[in-house]
Structures are given as structure tokens and as C-alpha cells.
C-alpha positions as CSV (number, residue, x, y, z in Angstrom):
1,M,22.3,9.2,22.4
2,S,25.5,10.9,22.2
3,D,27.1,12.7,25.2
4,V,29.2,15.0,22.9
5,T,28.2,18.5,23.0
6,F,28.3,21.0,20.0
7,E,28.9,24.5,19.8
8,N,26.2,25.1,17.2
9,P,23.1,23.4,16.1
10,T,24.0,23.0,12.7
11,D,27.2,20.9,14.0
12,E,24.6,18.5,16.2
13,L,22.2,18.3,13.5
14,I,25.0,17.0,11.2
15,N,26.1,14.6,14.0
16,Q,22.4,13.5,14.0
17,I,21.8,12.9,10.4
18,N,24.9,11.0,10.1
19,M,24.3,8.6,13.3
20,E,20.9,8.0,11.6
21,I,22.3,7.4,8.0
22,A,24.9,4.7,9.7
23,S,21.9,3.3,11.7
24,L,19.8,2.8,8.5
25,K,23.0,1.1,7.0
26,R,23.1,-1.4,9.3
27,R,19.2,-1.9,9.1
28,Q,19.6,-2.4,5.3
29,E,22.7,-4.7,5.7
30,E,20.1,-6.8,8.1
31,I,17.2,-6.8,5.9
32,E,19.4,-7.9,2.7
33,G,20.5,-10.8,4.6
34,Q,17.1,-12.0,5.5
35,I,15.9,-11.0,1.9
36,D,18.6,-13.6,0.8
37,Q,17.4,-16.3,3.2
38,Y,13.7,-15.9,2.1
39,E,14.7,-16.0,-1.5
40,K,16.2,-19.5,-0.7
41,M,13.6,-20.8,1.3
42,V,10.9,-19.7,-1.4
43,Q,12.8,-21.5,-3.9
44,R,12.9,-24.8,-1.7
45,E,9.1,-24.5,-1.1
46,E,8.3,-23.7,-4.8
47,K,9.7,-26.8,-5.5
48,R,8.4,-28.7,-2.9
49,N,5.0,-27.2,-4.2
50,A,5.9,-28.6,-7.5
51,D,6.4,-32.2,-6.1
52,V,3.3,-32.0,-4.0
53,A,1.2,-31.0,-7.1
54,T,2.7,-33.9,-8.9
55,A,1.7,-36.3,-6.3
56,V,-1.7,-35.0,-6.2
57,K,-2.3,-35.4,-9.8
58,V,-1.2,-39.0,-9.2
59,M,-3.4,-39.5,-6.5
60,K,-6.4,-38.1,-8.1
61,D,-5.8,-40.8,-11.1
62,Q,-5.6,-43.3,-8.4
63,L,-8.1,-42.1,-6.0
64,E,-10.6,-45.4,-5.7
65,A,-7.6,-47.4,-5.1
66,M,-6.1,-45.4,-2.1
67,P,-6.6,-45.8,1.5
68,R,-8.5,-42.6,2.9
69,E,-5.9,-41.9,5.4
70,D,-3.3,-41.8,2.5
71,I,-5.6,-39.3,1.0
72,R,-6.1,-37.3,4.0
73,D,-2.2,-37.1,4.5
74,K,-1.6,-36.1,1.1
75,Y,-4.3,-33.5,1.3
76,E,-2.6,-32.0,4.5
77,E,0.6,-31.8,3.0
78,A,-0.5,-30.1,-0.2
79,M,-2.3,-27.4,1.8
80,D,0.8,-27.1,4.4
81,A,2.9,-26.6,1.2
82,K,0.6,-24.0,-0.1
83,F,0.3,-22.1,3.0
84,R,4.0,-22.1,3.8
85,L,4.8,-21.0,0.2
86,A,2.4,-18.0,0.6
87,T,3.4,-17.1,4.0
88,M,7.1,-16.9,2.8
89,R,6.1,-15.0,-0.5
90,G,4.3,-12.2,1.7
91,Q,7.2,-12.0,4.2
92,L,9.8,-11.7,1.4
93,E,7.6,-8.9,-0.4
94,Q,7.4,-7.3,2.9
95,F,11.3,-7.3,3.4
96,K,11.7,-6.1,-0.2
97,G,9.4,-3.2,0.3
98,T,11.2,-2.4,3.7
99,Q,14.5,-2.2,1.7
100,D,13.1,-0.1,-0.6
101,F,12.0,2.5,1.9
102,I,15.5,2.2,3.8
103,R,17.1,3.1,0.5
104,N,14.6,6.0,-0.1
105,E,15.2,7.3,3.7
106,R,19.4,6.9,3.2
107,R,19.1,8.7,0.0
108,L,16.9,11.7,1.3
109,L,19.3,12.0,4.3
110,A,22.0,12.2,2.2
111,E,20.3,14.9,0.4
112,V,19.7,16.8,3.8
113,L,23.2,16.2,4.9
114,S,24.7,17.7,1.8
115,K,22.2,20.6,2.0
116,V,23.1,21.3,5.7
117,Q,27.0,20.8,4.7
118,G,27.1,22.7,1.6
119,G,24.2,25.1,1.7
120,I,24.7,26.7,5.2
121,V,27.7,28.8,6.2
122,V,28.3,28.1,9.9
123,S,29.8,31.0,11.9
124,D,30.4,32.1,15.2
125,D,27.2,34.2,15.3
126,D,25.0,31.2,14.1
127,D,23.0,30.7,17.7
128,D,22.2,34.6,17.4
129,D,21.0,34.1,13.5
130,P,17.3,33.7,13.3
131,A,17.8,32.2,9.7
132,M,20.1,29.8,10.9
133,A,17.9,28.7,13.9
134,A,14.9,28.2,11.9
135,S,16.7,26.3,8.9
136,S,18.0,23.8,11.8
137,L,14.7,23.3,13.1
138,N,13.4,22.7,10.0
139,M,16.1,20.0,9.2
140,V,15.3,18.7,12.7
141,R,11.6,18.5,12.0
142,I,12.2,16.6,8.7
143,V,14.4,13.8,10.6
144,K,12.1,13.4,13.0
145,A,9.1,13.2,10.6
146,Q,11.1,10.5,9.2
147,E,11.5,8.7,12.3
148,D,7.6,9.1,13.1
149,E,7.0,7.5,9.7
150,R,9.0,4.6,10.5
151,R,7.4,4.0,13.6
152,R,4.1,4.3,12.0
153,L,5.0,1.6,9.6
154,A,6.4,-0.9,12.4
155,N,3.1,-0.3,14.1
156,Q,1.0,-1.3,10.8
157,I,3.3,-4.1,10.2
158,H,2.8,-5.4,13.8
159,D,-1.2,-4.8,13.7
160,G,-1.5,-6.3,10.2
161,P,0.6,-9.1,8.6
162,A,2.4,-10.1,11.8
163,Q,-1.1,-10.5,13.7
164,S,-2.4,-12.1,10.6
165,L,0.2,-14.7,10.5
166,T,-0.2,-15.6,14.0
167,N,-4.0,-16.1,13.6
168,F,-3.2,-18.1,10.6
169,M,-1.1,-20.7,12.8
170,L,-3.8,-20.9,15.3
171,Q,-6.4,-21.4,12.7
172,A,-4.1,-24.3,11.1
173,E,-3.7,-26.1,14.5
174,I,-7.3,-26.0,14.8
175,V,-7.9,-27.6,11.4
176,Q,-5.4,-29.9,12.1
177,R,-7.2,-31.4,15.3
178,L,-10.4,-31.3,13.5
179,F,-9.3,-33.6,10.8
180,D,-9.4,-36.4,13.2
181,R,-12.7,-36.3,14.4
182,D,-14.9,-34.0,12.4
183,Q,-13.8,-33.5,8.6
184,E,-16.7,-31.5,7.6
185,S,-15.7,-28.9,10.4
186,A,-12.4,-29.2,9.4
187,K,-13.3,-28.4,5.6
188,D,-15.3,-25.5,7.0
189,E,-12.1,-24.1,8.7
190,L,-10.2,-24.3,5.8
191,N,-12.2,-22.5,3.8
192,N,-12.4,-19.9,6.6
193,L,-8.5,-19.8,6.5
194,K,-8.4,-19.5,2.9
195,E,-10.6,-16.6,3.0
196,A,-8.4,-14.9,5.5
197,A,-5.3,-15.8,4.0
198,S,-6.6,-14.4,0.6
199,L,-8.0,-11.0,2.4
200,T,-4.4,-10.8,4.5
201,F,-2.3,-11.0,1.1
202,Q,-4.2,-8.6,-0.6
203,R,-3.9,-6.2,2.3
204,V,-0.1,-7.1,2.4
205,R,0.1,-6.0,-1.2
206,D,-1.6,-2.9,-0.6
207,F,0.6,-2.2,2.1
208,I,3.7,-2.9,-0.1
209,S,2.1,-0.5,-3.0
210,D,1.2,2.3,-0.6
211,L,4.8,2.0,0.7
212,R,6.5,1.9,-2.7
213,P,4.5,1.3,-5.8
214,M,6.3,-0.6,-8.3
215,M,4.2,1.4,-11.0
216,L,6.2,4.5,-10.4
217,D,9.6,2.6,-11.2
218,D,8.1,0.6,-14.1
219,L,5.7,3.2,-15.6
220,G,6.4,6.6,-14.2
221,L,4.5,9.2,-12.5
222,I,1.3,9.7,-14.2
223,P,0.0,6.0,-14.5
224,T,0.7,5.8,-10.8
225,V,-1.0,8.8,-9.7
226,R,-4.0,7.8,-11.7
227,R,-4.3,4.1,-10.4
228,Y,-3.6,5.6,-6.7
229,I,-6.5,7.8,-6.8
230,E,-8.7,5.1,-7.9
231,S,-7.3,2.9,-5.1
232,F,-7.9,5.7,-2.4
233,S,-11.3,6.2,-3.7
234,N,-12.5,2.8,-3.4
235,K,-11.0,2.4,0.0
236,S,-12.1,5.4,1.6
237,D,-15.4,6.0,0.0
238,I,-14.5,9.5,-1.2
239,A,-15.7,11.2,-3.9
240,I,-12.7,12.3,-6.1
241,T,-12.5,14.2,-9.4
242,E,-9.2,14.4,-11.1
243,N,-7.8,16.4,-13.7
244,I,-4.4,15.2,-15.1
245,N,-2.5,16.9,-17.8
246,G,0.9,15.3,-18.8
247,A,2.3,12.7,-21.0
248,E,1.9,9.2,-19.6
249,D,5.2,8.1,-20.6
250,R,7.1,10.8,-19.5
251,R,9.7,9.9,-17.2
252,L,11.0,12.7,-14.6
253,E,14.1,12.2,-12.5
254,E,13.6,9.5,-10.0
255,Y,13.4,11.6,-6.7
256,Q,11.3,14.3,-8.5
257,E,8.9,11.3,-9.1
258,V,9.2,10.0,-5.8
259,M,8.5,13.5,-4.1
260,L,5.7,14.3,-6.5
261,F,3.9,11.1,-5.5
262,R,4.7,11.3,-2.0
263,G,3.4,14.7,-1.7
264,L,-0.1,13.8,-3.4
265,Q,-0.5,10.9,-1.0
266,D,0.3,12.9,1.7
267,L,-2.3,15.9,0.8
268,M,-4.8,13.2,0.1
269,A,-4.2,11.5,3.4
270,H,-4.4,15.0,5.3
271,A,-7.9,15.4,3.7
272,R,-9.3,12.1,4.8
273,D,-7.6,11.8,8.3
274,F,-7.8,15.1,9.6
275,A,-10.5,17.3,7.1
276,D,-12.9,14.3,7.3
277,A,-13.5,15.3,3.7
278,T,-16.4,13.6,1.5
279,Q,-15.0,15.5,-1.7
280,I,-11.7,15.7,-3.0
281,D,-10.3,17.4,-6.3
282,I,-7.4,16.9,-7.7
283,R,-5.4,18.6,-10.5
284,V,-2.0,17.6,-11.8
285,D,0.1,19.4,-14.4
286,I,3.4,18.2,-15.6
287,D,4.7,20.8,-18.3
288,T,8.0,21.4,-20.0
289,Y,9.8,22.9,-16.8
290,D,7.2,22.6,-13.6
291,A,5.1,20.1,-12.0
292,T,2.1,21.4,-10.1
293,I,-0.4,19.5,-7.8
294,I,-3.3,21.1,-6.3
295,V,-5.6,19.1,-3.8
296,E,-8.8,20.7,-2.6
297,D,-11.0,19.2,0.0
298,N,-14.6,20.0,1.3
299,G,-13.8,19.0,4.8
300,R,-13.2,20.9,8.1
301,P,-12.1,24.6,7.4
302,F,-8.3,25.2,8.1
303,D,-7.6,29.0,8.0
304,P,-3.8,29.1,6.8
305,E,-2.6,31.7,9.0
306,E,-4.3,30.6,12.3
307,G,-3.5,26.9,11.4
308,M,0.3,27.6,10.7
309,S,0.9,29.7,13.8
310,G,3.1,28.8,16.4
311,E,0.3,28.1,18.9
312,H,-0.8,25.3,16.6
313,A,2.8,23.8,15.8
314,D,2.2,20.4,17.5
315,D,-1.1,19.9,15.7
316,P,-0.7,16.7,13.4
317,R,-2.0,18.7,10.4
318,T,0.1,21.6,10.8
319,Q,3.2,19.4,11.2
320,G,2.3,17.3,8.1
321,I,1.9,20.5,6.2
322,L,5.3,22.2,7.5
323,T,7.2,19.1,6.7
324,L,6.1,18.8,3.5
325,R,6.8,22.2,2.6
326,E,10.2,22.0,4.0
327,K,11.2,19.0,1.7
328,F,10.0,20.8,-1.3
329,D,11.9,24.1,-0.2
330,L,15.0,21.6,-0.3
331,V,14.5,21.0,-4.0
332,K,13.5,24.6,-4.7
333,G,10.0,23.8,-5.0
334,N,7.0,25.8,-3.1
335,L,3.7,24.8,-0.9
336,A,0.9,27.4,-0.7
337,I,-2.3,26.7,1.1
338,T,-5.6,28.9,1.3
339,G,-9.1,28.5,3.0
340,G,-10.8,29.5,5.9
341,E,-14.3,29.5,7.4
342,G,-17.0,28.6,4.7
343,E,-14.1,27.9,2.1
344,P,-12.5,24.6,0.8
345,T,-9.0,24.1,1.9
346,T,-6.7,24.2,-1.1
347,I,-2.8,23.2,-1.0
348,R,-0.7,23.5,-4.0
349,I,2.5,22.1,-4.4
350,E,5.0,23.1,-7.3
351,M,8.5,22.0,-8.2
352,P,10.9,22.7,-11.2
353,I,11.7,19.4,-13.3
354,T,13.7,17.8,-15.4
355,D,13.5,14.5,-17.7
356,R,15.3,11.5,-16.6
357,I,18.5,10.8,-19.2
358,G,18.9,7.3,-20.1
């Protein structure tokens, strides 16, 4: 933390954003170094796997003539090579997902900084200006939300892939010890290890997809939204109806596709995590000049007037909706919410859009 004092909250906010951008830049450089290292390691392991696969093929042709110990050693080598390659590929994908996340964070913070520096007039009376104070608080909330998201992702990585890799190493050691005295049990453990590795690999892929779906870059917003809704419904057991209108192959500006997709993600997560909804209705409209996303759920009622009041400012659902509203305000968008006792909660986000050039 800096010991520098500032005369108004805007200067303090600008300083905080600049410090955060510098910190993200350092993290990005570290991640890029790790990616380079793991790409070389993966290439070496791929070559090793190819060599081992060739040796195993030769062994199969000469199986009756080979000593049992040599067969076991070659089998262990093949399993070890596959495990190492799968682990390294998973780690490499994780690093690349983190790299994309940091890039997006830097881009968003740069946009926020530009808004603060260019869109707010600083004067000696800023501390007494309610609009200025509210704007500064909004920016602070956005920066805080980004930090909370990074903390959540770090916990997910620690509790998910990192813990699974530790378990794999323990299971591999058990298998190694069993091979010498009980090969049948060793085979059972290997099957268990294979199933666990397959499940974890799928979870890692889901994690990376949630972090930054590759489809969004390759195919655009609408195909990614369709795929995400299907995946979300399967994993959450929530019934979802969708009504999506817009050209499948239409590409918007990158930040617009990201914001709209993240907005839908957030609203669906709110309905699942905070409202305990069993039914979500989603409408997406992409017309010539505007994009609209409407999410309605049948979960616990949410009164907008009461829920968005000051006394509920620390409520996670309120915080999430406020942060989302402020993000869309930055790009001249809008978020509106309706609901109450006996009524479904409906959240509508809108944003002016332009097509991607090139």
C-alpha cells in the first residue's frame, strides 16, 4: 500500500488503478515465462510419448520372447509418460487461461482509467460533489469486484486442479508399490487413477471454458451463449428456456461480446447461487444497433427497491448487480431489475453495439 495522500478521491482512484495495472503486467510477464517453459516441456514429453509408443508396439510383437520384468518396466514407462504429458498439457492450458484472464483485466482497467481521467472533471470542490463521490465509489467497487474475482479463481485452482494433481501423485506412488507384490490390485488402482484423471481433466477444461470460452473468440457471441446455456443446465439441473434472436455468424466488437457473455454468466449464476432458482427463462436479442439480454428466474423474491437500498449494500447479490450495472454504464448500457414478493425476478441488460471491422 502507498503512503501517499491525495487531495481528492479521483486522484487516489487513478493511483490505485495504475498500481493494479502495473501489478497485472508483472503477473502477465511471469505467466508468459511459465507458458514458454511448459510449451518446451510438453514438446519434449510428446516426443518421449511417441518413442515409448513405438517401443510398446515393438514389445507387443515380441511379447512371448520378452521377460515379464521388461514388460512391466515398459508398461510403467508408458503410463508415466502419458501421465506426465496429460499433467503438463493441463497445466499449460491453465496458464493460458490465466494469461487470457489477466489480459482482459488489464484491458478493462485501462478502459476504467480512461473513463476516470477523461470523463471526470476534477475540481477543488470534488469532495463536496455527490455525483463525483458516487462516481469514484462506483469505480472503486468495480476494481474491488475484479480483485474478489481473482481471489475466487485462485481458490478454485487451489481446491480443484492443484489438489487433484497432489492426489494423482499419491495414487501413482501406491500403484508403483503394488506392482512389486500385487499386480491385480495395481491394475485396479491404475483404472481408478485413469478415471480420476479423466474426470479432473474434464473439470479443468470446464474451468478454463468458464474463464474464457474459446468459442467466443472463434465463433462469436450467439453460438457461445447457446453452448453455455446447455452446459449450465446440465451441470446445475436447472430447467432453462431460451429465446435467442440474432445472426449466428455476426461478430461484434470483442469487448462487447465479452461484456454481454459475462453479463449473462453473472445473471445465471445469481439465479443459481443466491435465488436457488429451479427455472430460468432467457431471452437474447441482437438487432442492428442494440443487444438485449433478459434473465427471469423463479427463485427467492428480490425487491429491487429494498434490495438495492443502502442497508443491503453488503449483500453479495446486491453487490453483484450493482457492479454489473456500473460496468454497463461505462459503455452507455443499462441494467434494469423488476420483481418482488410473489413475482419472478427479471433483470434486463442493454448495450449499444457495433459490428467488428475486419
